[in-house]
N, C-alpha and C positions, 0 to 999 in steps of 0.2 A: 503493497498500500501505499504512496508516495506522499510525504510530508511536504503539509502545505507551509506547515512556517516552522521556524526554527525555535529549538526547543529554549528553555530560559538558561540552560550555560553555555549556551551557542554567543557568537559575538552577535550584537547588534547589525542589524542590514544597515547598507550604505544610505543614503540619502536616493540617489540613482536607482540602486535596484529598490525600493521602497516604493519611490514614483511608480517605476514597471510594474509592481505588485495592483498598486492604488489602480491603474488605467487599467490593469487586468480583470480588475474586480468590478469596475466600472463599465466596463463593454460586456460583462456578463450581466451588470444588471438592468444596462442599457436595451440588451438584445432579449430577455425578458420580458421587460414595459415595451417591447417594439410588439412581440408576437403576442403580447396581449393588447396592445392595443388595436392588430389587426382581427383578433378575436373576438372582440367588443364591435369594430365597426362589421364584419359580417355577419356577426348576429343580430345589431339593431336594423341592418341594411333588408335583411331579409326576412328575420322573424317581424320588426317592427312596422319592417316597412319608409322608416327613412331614409331620406336621400343620404347620401354620403358623404357631406358636409355635416349634418346634424347626429350623424352612426359617429364621425370624428371628436363632435365637440362629446356628447354621451359618453362614448368610451373612455375619452381623454377625461374630464370629468370626475368617473369616477375612480379610475387609476388616482388621480390625484389628489383625491378622496376628498372631493366636494358634491359628491353626490349629482344624480342626477338631472337635465333638465328640459322643463316637458312633460306633455302626454302621451302615454305610450298609446296606441289605440287599440289593438290584438291583442287576444290572452296570451297568444303565444310569446309576444314581445312582452308582457310583463314578466312574464315566466322563465324567462331570457335576463330580464332587466332586474330580477331577482338576485337569478344566480350569478350575475357575471357582479354584481354589488358585492356579494359573499366572495368571492372568487378577486377581484381588484381590491379588497381591502387585505386580503392575504399578501398579493404581489407588492402590496405598499409595502406592508413590515418585512416581507421577505427586500426587497428590492433596498430597503435603507439597512437592513443589516447585514448586507452582503456588503453595501458599502462602506458601512463603518467597522466590520469588521478587521481590516488592517490597521484602523486607526487606535481600534482599543487595545490590538493585540500587541502594538509597538509601544503603547504608553504601560501595557503593563508589564513588559519587557523592562521596558527604561526603570520600570520602581522595584524591580527584583533585582537588576545588575546596581541600581545606587543602593539598595541594601545590604547589598552581600550575600544575597545567597544560591544568586546567579553563577555564584563564583563554586 
């Protein structure tokens, strides 16, 4: 199993390598959000019969944690909107976790090194 982060006894990553790690995490989070946005747009367009721009708006607002915009005319669209809202909440939390993980790991790693426990 590949190791994603250095052990507390290992030296801290250089700023350059840390920036690359942040970049990889950003790409992963962005990919998940982009795929989720496409899923939301397709669902709103085909199940709720929204125009593409309205589908984008609703999917983006839900993924951003704001909530849907406007009324949904079809029952299938309402079911999709409810399920997508639950999914979007989880994606928001997951994307935030993916983005914050390298930063929190670096802070914890630095605290262990300064504590002397990392040696």
